[in-house]
Every structure is written in C-alpha cells, then in structure tokens.
TORKOL-4160 file (C-alpha; in steps of 0.2 Angstrom, whole numbers, padded with zeros to 4 digits, m for minus):
364
<pt num="1" X="0000" Y="0000" Z="0000"/>
<pt num="2" X="0007" Y="0017" Z="m0005"/>
<pt num="3" X="0009" Y="0029" Z="0009"/>
<pt num="4" X="0012" Y="0044" Z="m0003"/>
<pt num="5" X="m0004" Y="0043" Z="m0012"/>
<pt num="6" X="m0021" Y="0053" Z="m0009"/>
<pt num="7" X="m0027" Y="0054" Z="0009"/>
<pt num="8" X="m0040" Y="0041" Z="0009"/>
<pt num="9" X="m0041" Y="0023" Z="0014"/>
<pt num="10" X="m0041" Y="0009" Z="0002"/>
<pt num="11" X="m0057" Y="m0001" Z="m0001"/>
<pt num="12" X="m0067" Y="0010" Z="m0013"/>
<pt num="13" X="m0071" Y="m0005" Z="m0023"/>
<pt num="14" X="m0064" Y="0002" Z="m0039"/>
<pt num="15" X="m0076" Y="0017" Z="m0039"/>
<pt num="16" X="m0071" Y="0031" Z="m0051"/>
<pt num="17" X="m0070" Y="0049" Z="m0046"/>
<pt num="18" X="m0087" Y="0052" Z="m0054"/>
<pt num="19" X="m0094" Y="0039" Z="m0041"/>
<pt num="20" X="m0098" Y="0026" Z="m0055"/>
<pt num="21" X="m0092" Y="0008" Z="m0053"/>
<pt num="22" X="m0080" Y="0002" Z="m0066"/>
<pt num="23" X="m0084" Y="m0013" Z="m0076"/>
<pt num="24" X="m0068" Y="m0022" Z="m0070"/>
<pt num="25" X="m0072" Y="m0019" Z="m0052"/>
<pt num="26" X="m0090" Y="m0025" Z="m0054"/>
<pt num="27" X="m0084" Y="m0041" Z="m0063"/>
<pt num="28" X="m0071" Y="m0044" Z="m0049"/>
<pt num="29" X="m0085" Y="m0042" Z="m0035"/>
<pt num="30" X="m0097" Y="m0054" Z="m0044"/>
<pt num="31" X="m0083" Y="m0066" Z="m0047"/>
<pt num="32" X="m0078" Y="m0066" Z="m0028"/>
<pt num="33" X="m0096" Y="m0068" Z="m0023"/>
<pt num="34" X="m0098" Y="m0083" Z="m0035"/>
<pt num="35" X="m0083" Y="m0091" Z="m0029"/>
<pt num="36" X="m0087" Y="m0090" Z="m0011"/>
<pt num="37" X="m0106" Y="m0093" Z="m0011"/>
<pt num="38" X="m0111" Y="m0109" Z="m0019"/>
<pt num="39" X="m0126" Y="m0121" Z="m0019"/>
<pt num="40" X="m0124" Y="m0138" Z="m0026"/>
<pt num="41" X="m0135" Y="m0153" Z="m0025"/>
<pt num="42" X="m0131" Y="m0158" Z="m0007"/>
<pt num="43" X="m0118" Y="m0146" Z="m0002"/>
<pt num="44" X="m0119" Y="m0127" Z="0000"/>
<pt num="45" X="m0106" Y="m0114" Z="0005"/>
<pt num="46" X="m0107" Y="m0096" Z="0011"/>
<pt num="47" X="m0094" Y="m0083" Z="0015"/>
<pt num="48" X="m0095" Y="m0078" Z="0033"/>
<pt num="49" X="m0085" Y="m0069" Z="0046"/>
<pt num="50" X="m0082" Y="m0077" Z="0063"/>
<pt num="51" X="m0086" Y="m0064" Z="0077"/>
<pt num="52" X="m0083" Y="m0074" Z="0093"/>
<pt num="53" X="m0085" Y="m0090" Z="0102"/>
<pt num="54" X="m0091" Y="m0092" Z="0120"/>
<pt num="55" X="m0092" Y="m0107" Z="0131"/>
<pt num="56" X="m0109" Y="m0108" Z="0140"/>
<pt num="57" X="m0102" Y="m0106" Z="0158"/>
<pt num="58" X="m0109" Y="m0099" Z="0174"/>
<pt num="59" X="m0091" Y="m0093" Z="0179"/>
<pt num="60" X="m0092" Y="m0081" Z="0163"/>
<pt num="61" X="m0111" Y="m0077" Z="0167"/>
<pt num="62" X="m0116" Y="m0086" Z="0151"/>
<pt num="63" X="m0130" Y="m0098" Z="0156"/>
<pt num="64" X="m0142" Y="m0095" Z="0141"/>
<pt num="65" X="m0141" Y="m0090" Z="0123"/>
<pt num="66" X="m0147" Y="m0073" Z="0127"/>
<pt num="67" X="m0133" Y="m0071" Z="0139"/>
<pt num="68" X="m0121" Y="m0074" Z="0125"/>
<pt num="69" X="m0129" Y="m0062" Z="0114"/>
<pt num="70" X="m0128" Y="m0048" Z="0127"/>
<pt num="71" X="m0109" Y="m0052" Z="0129"/>
<pt num="72" X="m0107" Y="m0050" Z="0110"/>
<pt num="73" X="m0116" Y="m0034" Z="0110"/>
<pt num="74" X="m0105" Y="m0028" Z="0125"/>
<pt num="75" X="m0089" Y="m0033" Z="0116"/>
<pt num="76" X="m0095" Y="m0024" Z="0100"/>
<pt num="77" X="m0099" Y="m0008" Z="0110"/>
<pt num="78" X="m0081" Y="m0008" Z="0116"/>
<pt num="79" X="m0074" Y="m0012" Z="0099"/>
<pt num="80" X="m0067" Y="m0028" Z="0105"/>
<pt num="81" X="m0073" Y="m0039" Z="0091"/>
<pt num="82" X="m0060" Y="m0044" Z="0077"/>
<pt num="83" X="m0068" Y="m0053" Z="0062"/>
<pt num="84" X="m0060" Y="m0068" Z="0054"/>
<pt num="85" X="m0066" Y="m0072" Z="0036"/>
<pt num="86" X="m0070" Y="m0091" Z="0032"/>
<pt num="87" X="m0081" Y="m0102" Z="0022"/>
<pt num="88" X="m0096" Y="m0110" Z="0031"/>
<pt num="89" X="m0101" Y="m0126" Z="0021"/>
<pt num="90" X="m0117" Y="m0136" Z="0025"/>
<pt num="91" X="m0120" Y="m0154" Z="0019"/>
<pt num="92" X="m0131" Y="m0168" Z="0024"/>
<pt num="93" X="m0119" Y="m0174" Z="0037"/>
<pt num="94" X="m0110" Y="m0159" Z="0045"/>
<pt num="95" X="m0107" Y="m0140" Z="0045"/>
<pt num="96" X="m0089" Y="m0137" Z="0041"/>
<pt num="97" X="m0078" Y="m0121" Z="0042"/>
<pt num="98" X="m0065" Y="m0119" Z="0029"/>
<pt num="99" X="m0050" Y="m0107" Z="0027"/>
<pt num="100" X="m0054" Y="m0095" Z="0013"/>
<pt num="101" X="m0037" Y="m0095" Z="0006"/>
<pt num="102" X="m0032" Y="m0114" Z="0005"/>
<pt num="103" X="m0049" Y="m0122" Z="0008"/>
<pt num="104" X="m0041" Y="m0131" Z="0023"/>
<pt num="105" X="m0054" Y="m0137" Z="0036"/>
<pt num="106" X="m0054" Y="m0127" Z="0052"/>
<pt num="107" X="m0069" Y="m0135" Z="0061"/>
<pt num="108" X="m0081" Y="m0150" Z="0057"/>
<pt num="109" X="m0097" Y="m0150" Z="0067"/>
<pt num="110" X="m0107" Y="m0166" Z="0064"/>
<pt num="111" X="m0125" Y="m0162" Z="0063"/>
<pt num="112" X="m0128" Y="m0173" Z="0078"/>
<pt num="113" X="m0118" Y="m0160" Z="0088"/>
<pt num="114" X="m0127" Y="m0144" Z="0082"/>
<pt num="115" X="m0140" Y="m0141" Z="0096"/>
<pt num="116" X="m0147" Y="m0124" Z="0090"/>
<pt num="117" X="m0146" Y="m0111" Z="0076"/>
<pt num="118" X="m0153" Y="m0094" Z="0077"/>
<pt num="119" X="m0152" Y="m0077" Z="0068"/>
<pt num="120" X="m0147" Y="m0061" Z="0078"/>
<pt num="121" X="m0152" Y="m0046" Z="0067"/>
<pt num="122" X="m0148" Y="m0028" Z="0070"/>
<pt num="123" X="m0141" Y="m0030" Z="0088"/>
<pt num="124" X="m0123" Y="m0025" Z="0083"/>
<pt num="125" X="m0114" Y="m0016" Z="0069"/>
<pt num="126" X="m0115" Y="m0033" Z="0061"/>
<pt num="127" X="m0133" Y="m0033" Z="0055"/>
<pt num="128" X="m0135" Y="m0051" Z="0050"/>
<pt num="129" X="m0128" Y="m0063" Z="0062"/>
<pt num="130" X="m0130" Y="m0082" Z="0063"/>
<pt num="131" X="m0128" Y="m0090" Z="0080"/>
<pt num="132" X="m0124" Y="m0109" Z="0082"/>
<pt num="133" X="m0123" Y="m0119" Z="0098"/>
<pt num="134" X="m0113" Y="m0135" Z="0097"/>
<pt num="135" X="m0107" Y="m0148" Z="0109"/>
<pt num="136" X="m0099" Y="m0165" Z="0105"/>
<pt num="137" X="m0097" Y="m0180" Z="0116"/>
<pt num="138" X="m0080" Y="m0174" Z="0123"/>
<pt num="139" X="m0087" Y="m0157" Z="0129"/>
<pt num="140" X="m0094" Y="m0154" Z="0146"/>
<pt num="141" X="m0102" Y="m0138" Z="0140"/>
<pt num="142" X="m0108" Y="m0132" Z="0123"/>
<pt num="143" X="m0099" Y="m0118" Z="0113"/>
<pt num="144" X="m0109" Y="m0104" Z="0106"/>
<pt num="145" X="m0102" Y="m0097" Z="0089"/>
<pt num="146" X="m0107" Y="m0081" Z="0081"/>
<pt num="147" X="m0105" Y="m0078" Z="0062"/>
<pt num="148" X="m0108" Y="m0062" Z="0052"/>
<pt num="149" X="m0116" Y="m0066" Z="0036"/>
<pt num="150" X="m0108" Y="m0052" Z="0026"/>
<pt num="151" X="m0112" Y="m0058" Z="0008"/>
<pt num="152" X="m0129" Y="m0068" Z="0010"/>
<pt num="153" X="m0143" Y="m0065" Z="0023"/>
<pt num="154" X="m0141" Y="m0075" Z="0039"/>
<pt num="155" X="m0159" Y="m0081" Z="0037"/>
<pt num="156" X="m0153" Y="m0091" Z="0021"/>
<pt num="157" X="m0139" Y="m0099" Z="0031"/>
<pt num="158" X="m0150" Y="m0103" Z="0045"/>
<pt num="159" X="m0164" Y="m0110" Z="0034"/>
<pt num="160" X="m0151" Y="m0121" Z="0026"/>
<pt num="161" X="m0144" Y="m0128" Z="0042"/>
<pt num="162" X="m0161" Y="m0131" Z="0050"/>
<pt num="163" X="m0167" Y="m0141" Z="0034"/>
<pt num="164" X="m0151" Y="m0152" Z="0035"/>
<pt num="165" X="m0154" Y="m0154" Z="0054"/>
<pt num="166" X="m0173" Y="m0159" Z="0051"/>
<pt num="167" X="m0168" Y="m0171" Z="0037"/>
<pt num="168" X="m0155" Y="m0179" Z="0048"/>
<pt num="169" X="m0166" Y="m0181" Z="0063"/>
<pt num="170" X="m0183" Y="m0186" Z="0055"/>
<pt num="171" X="m0177" Y="m0193" Z="0038"/>
<pt num="172" X="m0187" Y="m0181" Z="0028"/>
<pt num="173" X="m0181" Y="m0172" Z="0012"/>
<pt num="174" X="m0185" Y="m0154" Z="0016"/>
<pt num="175" X="m0167" Y="m0148" Z="0011"/>
<pt num="176" X="m0168" Y="m0149" Z="m0008"/>
<pt num="177" X="m0183" Y="m0137" Z="m0008"/>
<pt num="178" X="m0173" Y="m0125" Z="0004"/>
<pt num="179" X="m0158" Y="m0126" Z="m0007"/>
<pt num="180" X="m0168" Y="m0122" Z="m0022"/>
<pt num="181" X="m0176" Y="m0106" Z="m0014"/>
<pt num="182" X="m0158" Y="m0101" Z="m0008"/>
<pt num="183" X="m0151" Y="m0103" Z="m0025"/>
<pt num="184" X="m0164" Y="m0092" Z="m0032"/>
<pt num="185" X="m0160" Y="m0078" Z="m0019"/>
<pt num="186" X="m0142" Y="m0080" Z="m0022"/>
<pt num="187" X="m0144" Y="m0078" Z="m0041"/>
<pt num="188" X="m0155" Y="m0062" Z="m0039"/>
<pt num="189" X="m0142" Y="m0055" Z="m0027"/>
<pt num="190" X="m0128" Y="m0060" Z="m0039"/>
<pt num="191" X="m0136" Y="m0051" Z="m0053"/>
<pt num="192" X="m0139" Y="m0035" Z="m0043"/>
<pt num="193" X="m0123" Y="m0034" Z="m0033"/>
<pt num="194" X="m0114" Y="m0018" Z="m0031"/>
<pt num="195" X="m0100" Y="m0013" Z="m0020"/>
<pt num="196" X="m0107" Y="m0002" Z="m0006"/>
<pt num="197" X="m0094" Y="0011" Z="m0010"/>
<pt num="198" X="m0101" Y="0013" Z="m0027"/>
<pt num="199" X="m0116" Y="0022" Z="m0019"/>
<pt num="200" X="m0105" Y="0035" Z="m0009"/>
<pt num="201" X="m0089" Y="0044" Z="m0010"/>
<pt num="202" X="m0074" Y="0038" Z="0000"/>
<pt num="203" X="m0071" Y="0047" Z="0016"/>
<pt num="204" X="m0056" Y="0058" Z="0015"/>
<pt num="205" X="m0052" Y="0058" Z="0034"/>
<pt num="206" X="m0052" Y="0044" Z="0047"/>
<pt num="207" X="m0061" Y="0047" Z="0064"/>
<pt num="208" X="m0056" Y="0065" Z="0065"/>
<pt num="209" X="m0046" Y="0062" Z="0080"/>
<pt num="210" X="m0034" Y="0076" Z="0077"/>
<pt num="211" X="m0041" Y="0094" Z="0074"/>
<pt num="212" X="m0031" Y="0107" Z="0065"/>
<pt num="213" X="m0030" Y="0124" Z="0073"/>
<pt num="214" X="m0040" Y="0139" Z="0065"/>
<pt num="215" X="m0032" Y="0148" Z="0051"/>
<pt num="216" X="m0028" Y="0163" Z="0062"/>
<pt num="217" X="m0015" Y="0152" Z="0071"/>
<pt num="218" X="m0005" Y="0148" Z="0055"/>
<pt num="219" X="0011" Y="0157" Z="0053"/>
<pt num="220" X="0013" Y="0164" Z="0035"/>
<pt num="221" X="0032" Y="0161" Z="0036"/>
<pt num="222" X="0029" Y="0143" Z="0035"/>
<pt num="223" X="0023" Y="0144" Z="0017"/>
<pt num="224" X="0033" Y="0133" Z="0005"/>
<pt num="225" X="0035" Y="0146" Z="m0008"/>
<pt num="226" X="0033" Y="0165" Z="m0007"/>
<pt num="227" X="0018" Y="0163" Z="m0019"/>
<pt num="228" X="0008" Y="0151" Z="m0008"/>
<pt num="229" X="m0006" Y="0161" Z="m0001"/>
<pt num="230" X="m0013" Y="0160" Z="0017"/>
<pt num="231" X="m0028" Y="0149" Z="0011"/>
<pt num="232" X="m0017" Y="0137" Z="0001"/>
<pt num="233" X="m0006" Y="0135" Z="0017"/>
<pt num="234" X="m0021" Y="0131" Z="0027"/>
<pt num="235" X="m0027" Y="0119" Z="0014"/>
<pt num="236" X="m0010" Y="0110" Z="0014"/>
<pt num="237" X="m0010" Y="0109" Z="0033"/>
<pt num="238" X="m0028" Y="0102" Z="0033"/>
<pt num="239" X="m0023" Y="0089" Z="0020"/>
<pt num="240" X="m0008" Y="0083" Z="0031"/>
<pt num="241" X="m0020" Y="0082" Z="0046"/>
<pt num="242" X="m0032" Y="0071" Z="0036"/>
<pt num="243" X="m0018" Y="0059" Z="0030"/>
<pt num="244" X="m0012" Y="0058" Z="0048"/>
<pt num="245" X="m0029" Y="0053" Z="0054"/>
<pt num="246" X="m0030" Y="0040" Z="0041"/>
<pt num="247" X="m0013" Y="0033" Z="0046"/>
<pt num="248" X="m0018" Y="0033" Z="0065"/>
<pt num="249" X="m0034" Y="0023" Z="0061"/>
<pt num="250" X="m0025" Y="0010" Z="0051"/>
<pt num="251" X="m0011" Y="0008" Z="0064"/>
<pt num="252" X="m0023" Y="0006" Z="0078"/>
<pt num="253" X="m0033" Y="m0007" Z="0067"/>
<pt num="254" X="m0017" Y="m0017" Z="0064"/>
<pt num="255" X="m0011" Y="m0017" Z="0082"/>
<pt num="256" X="m0029" Y="m0022" Z="0088"/>
<pt num="257" X="m0027" Y="m0037" Z="0075"/>
<pt num="258" X="m0010" Y="m0041" Z="0082"/>
<pt num="259" X="m0017" Y="m0041" Z="0100"/>
<pt num="260" X="m0031" Y="m0053" Z="0095"/>
<pt num="261" X="m0019" Y="m0065" Z="0087"/>
<pt num="262" X="m0009" Y="m0065" Z="0103"/>
<pt num="263" X="m0024" Y="m0068" Z="0113"/>
<pt num="264" X="m0029" Y="m0083" Z="0102"/>
<pt num="265" X="m0011" Y="m0090" Z="0103"/>
<pt num="266" X="m0012" Y="m0089" Z="0122"/>
<pt num="267" X="m0028" Y="m0098" Z="0122"/>
<pt num="268" X="m0022" Y="m0111" Z="0110"/>
<pt num="269" X="m0006" Y="m0114" Z="0120"/>
<pt num="270" X="m0016" Y="m0116" Z="0136"/>
<pt num="271" X="m0028" Y="m0129" Z="0128"/>
<pt num="272" X="m0013" Y="m0138" Z="0121"/>
<pt num="273" X="m0005" Y="m0139" Z="0139"/>
<pt num="274" X="m0020" Y="m0147" Z="0146"/>
<pt num="275" X="m0024" Y="m0159" Z="0132"/>
<pt num="276" X="m0021" Y="m0177" Z="0133"/>
<pt num="277" X="m0027" Y="m0182" Z="0115"/>
<pt num="278" X="m0017" Y="m0177" Z="0099"/>
<pt num="279" X="m0034" Y="m0174" Z="0091"/>
<pt num="280" X="m0040" Y="m0156" Z="0087"/>
<pt num="281" X="m0052" Y="m0150" Z="0100"/>
<pt num="282" X="m0068" Y="m0140" Z="0098"/>
<pt num="283" X="m0065" Y="m0123" Z="0091"/>
<pt num="284" X="m0046" Y="m0126" Z="0090"/>
<pt num="285" X="m0047" Y="m0123" Z="0071"/>
<pt num="286" X="m0054" Y="m0106" Z="0072"/>
<pt num="287" X="m0041" Y="m0102" Z="0086"/>
<pt num="288" X="m0027" Y="m0108" Z="0075"/>
<pt num="289" X="m0033" Y="m0096" Z="0061"/>
<pt num="290" X="m0035" Y="m0082" Z="0073"/>
<pt num="291" X="m0018" Y="m0085" Z="0080"/>
<pt num="292" X="m0009" Y="m0082" Z="0063"/>
<pt num="293" X="0001" Y="m0067" Z="0064"/>
<pt num="294" X="0001" Y="m0054" Z="0050"/>
<pt num="295" X="0012" Y="m0056" Z="0035"/>
<pt num="296" X="0029" Y="m0048" Z="0034"/>
<pt num="297" X="0022" Y="m0036" Z="0021"/>
<pt num="298" X="0008" Y="m0031" Z="0032"/>
<pt num="299" X="0021" Y="m0028" Z="0046"/>
<pt num="300" X="0031" Y="m0017" Z="0035"/>
<pt num="301" X="0016" Y="m0008" Z="0029"/>
<pt num="302" X="0011" Y="m0003" Z="0047"/>
<pt num="303" X="0029" Y="0002" Z="0051"/>
<pt num="304" X="0029" Y="0013" Z="0036"/>
<pt num="305" X="0013" Y="0021" Z="0042"/>
<pt num="306" X="0021" Y="0024" Z="0059"/>
<pt num="307" X="0036" Y="0032" Z="0051"/>
<pt num="308" X="0024" Y="0043" Z="0040"/>
<pt num="309" X="0014" Y="0048" Z="0056"/>
<pt num="310" X="0030" Y="0053" Z="0065"/>
<pt num="311" X="0035" Y="0064" Z="0049"/>
<pt num="312" X="0018" Y="0072" Z="0049"/>
<pt num="313" X="0019" Y="0076" Z="0067"/>
<pt num="314" X="0035" Y="0085" Z="0065"/>
<pt num="315" X="0027" Y="0096" Z="0052"/>
<pt num="316" X="0011" Y="0098" Z="0061"/>
<pt num="317" X="0017" Y="0100" Z="0079"/>
<pt num="318" X="0012" Y="0119" Z="0079"/>
<pt num="319" X="m0005" Y="0116" Z="0071"/>
<pt num="320" X="m0014" Y="0101" Z="0080"/>
<pt num="321" X="m0023" Y="0100" Z="0096"/>
<pt num="322" X="m0033" Y="0087" Z="0107"/>
<pt num="323" X="m0022" Y="0078" Z="0107"/>
<pt num="324" X="m0006" Y="0087" Z="0105"/>
<pt num="325" X="0009" Y="0082" Z="0094"/>
<pt num="326" X="0019" Y="0077" Z="0109"/>
<pt num="327" X="0005" Y="0067" Z="0116"/>
<pt num="328" X="0003" Y="0057" Z="0100"/>
<pt num="329" X="0022" Y="0054" Z="0099"/>
<pt num="330" X="0022" Y="0045" Z="0116"/>
<pt num="331" X="0006" Y="0036" Z="0110"/>
<pt num="332" X="0014" Y="0030" Z="0094"/>
<pt num="333" X="0031" Y="0025" Z="0102"/>
<pt num="334" X="0021" Y="0013" Z="0113"/>
<pt num="335" X="0013" Y="0005" Z="0097"/>
<pt num="336" X="0030" Y="0005" Z="0089"/>
<pt num="337" X="0038" Y="m0004" Z="0103"/>
<pt num="338" X="0023" Y="m0016" Z="0103"/>
<pt num="339" X="0026" Y="m0020" Z="0084"/>
<pt num="340" X="0045" Y="m0022" Z="0086"/>
<pt num="341" X="0043" Y="m0034" Z="0100"/>
<pt num="342" X="0031" Y="m0044" Z="0090"/>
<pt num="343" X="0041" Y="m0044" Z="0074"/>
<pt num="344" X="0059" Y="m0045" Z="0080"/>
<pt num="345" X="0074" Y="m0035" Z="0074"/>
<pt num="346" X="0075" Y="m0042" Z="0056"/>
<pt num="347" X="0060" Y="m0033" Z="0049"/>
<pt num="348" X="0060" Y="m0017" Z="0059"/>
<pt num="349" X="0074" Y="m0009" Z="0049"/>
<pt num="350" X="0067" Y="m0014" Z="0033"/>
<pt num="351" X="0055" Y="0000" Z="0029"/>
<pt num="352" X="0065" Y="0014" Z="0020"/>
<pt num="353" X="0051" Y="0024" Z="0014"/>
<pt num="354" X="0045" Y="0037" Z="0019"/>
<pt num="355" X="0062" Y="0043" Z="0025"/>
<pt num="356" X="0063" Y="0050" Z="0042"/>
<pt num="357" X="0064" Y="0069" Z="0041"/>
<pt num="358" X="0077" Y="0078" Z="0051"/>
<pt num="359" X="0072" Y="0086" Z="0068"/>
<pt num="360" X="0059" Y="0073" Z="0072"/>
<pt num="361" X="0048" Y="0076" Z="0087"/>
<pt num="362" X="0059" Y="0068" Z="0100"/>
<pt num="363" X="0063" Y="0085" Z="0108"/>
<pt num="364" X="0045" Y="0092" Z="0108"/>
C-alpha cells in the first residue's frame, strides 16, 4: 500500500472519481461472490466472518443463549470484536468451516452436535448474524459461535442448516426445496450486486481524532514558496491532518489485530498444555486461524505508516490539538515498541520509505 498517495483509505471497490463503478471492479466483485457462495445438489457454501465463540459457563455469566448475545453486544460496543473471514459449508452430514485461502478445514461439526441455530439481526454493527450452539461428546459444556453473514442473509444460512438438521433427525427431504429457494435468492443477489462504496464517495479523513487549529493560528512564514497564499497554506495543513488521521486509524486497526492474534495464541497454548489427546479439540481450528500473525508485508506496511505519522507530526506540531503532537508521539512510540517486540529485529529496519525527516519530534 502506497503511503504517498491521496489521503484516503483503500477499499473504494474500484469506484471512479465520478462515483460510478468500473466494469472491471464489478466483474471482480461478482466473481468473488460466486466463488465464495455456492449451492450444489447436497452441499452449500457461504462466505462468513467469525465474530466470537463463547463457552456456556456460569463462571463467565453465560447460562443462556441470550446471555451470549448480550456479551457479544457488549464486546461490540467496546470495539473488542475482530472478524475472521472463512467459508461455512453445509452438507447432509455436517457443518464445516474452511480457510478462505487454501480451503483447509478449520472445524467440522457433525449435525448430531449442532444443538441450536438462530439469527441475531440488527443487535450490533454486524446486522445479519448467525448463532450456532454446538457440543460434542467430549465437551462438558456447549460452545456458542457467532458468524456475520456479510455476503448472504443470515436467514438463508439458518434455513439451510435447519433443513439439514430436520432431514438428519426425521429422515425427511426438506433440504432440496430449501436449497432451491436459496439458490434463487443468491442468483438475484448476484445479478444486482454492487460494492457499497459505489453508492457513496470515499471518506477523506479517518475518525477525525486530530483537529487542525484555526487559520488565524497559522504562521505565514511557513509557506513553502513566497507565492503560496494563506488559504493554500491552510489547505495543505488540513490535508496533512487528514492523512495523519487515516494513518492513525490504520495503525490502531493493525495493532488491535495483532493483539487478537496474541490472545488466540495464548488460548491455544493453554488448551494444548492441558490436552491429553493429539486430536484437534472443539474450536481449535478457528483459534489456530485467529492466532496467525500478520504477514511480513503487512508488518512493513504498518511500520511505514508509523514512520509517516512521525514525519507528519514533525510538520504539524504547531497546528494540531486534542491531542497534541507530543502526546501522539508518546502514544505512537508505545505502538512502535509493541510491533517491534512482535516482529523482531530483522523486519523493523526494513521500511526505508518514507524517509525520516530531520528534527523529528523527539525533543517536543
């Protein structure tokens, strides 16, 4: 990801400056949807995002499904949910979770272990959520899994699993009709699909965490050239503030992802310490996927953004407030230290761009 481009985040879905979606971007969006969401004769597959898994346990105040939903809502309100993409596959024997990249099986829930499925609609920022309660013979308490159905409706996946459960328990053949209905819905959605960003312009700034001072506080002597007007100088400062806010947002997202991976790795290690069997335990596949650290390129991208943020703070130290430049430097140094500990000494010196400007904020 280039750090020297326009001050906006990636993810505009290929929208042109006039707000229209390009034919190539529309084709790629439809192709991705088609490859992820498939309904065949006996097997269906949906792209989902795993939100969280809770064990039904009195010690965690989760006694009922409603308790688990309340906990999910609470975590969402505190921005403590980190989504993980995967494929949810339903057959007449099981519900499987697959890695999106290599199709490796993460979890396999035989239908006999699925106790309950339920939709959770418009309770969190993830409007369409599927809840699934599973317990196999080796578990003393059931697990409650939450999946955001981001490309199809949660009701579709719920109806599919329920029809598979019904046929498995009662020997009926309800699922073929359910799959036929779902297939028609997916076909209509596929024909009408448009990336959400095609309907709106990309945001220029992040969360607006840093505010520029008023134009009256700008010293005319800081103009790059004598010809640069006071208004042009103010616009340049405002643009730098917008870039800084975008960089800060992306850095925090990356560090949050890193923390979630560390938490999953700790949980996985604790499970392995107390495990007697070499077989994979319940929910371990999802934990393994979550515990994967970011790639080297992603680390370098974050380190580049940290360097960019330091450079911008050096330029903007007289022009930002709430928080001030010095406060942000201390904040970013903490994140820098966190990333360096996670990635080691080999990768940290790798980012050469953007170059560190002289007179950084170390003395401010």
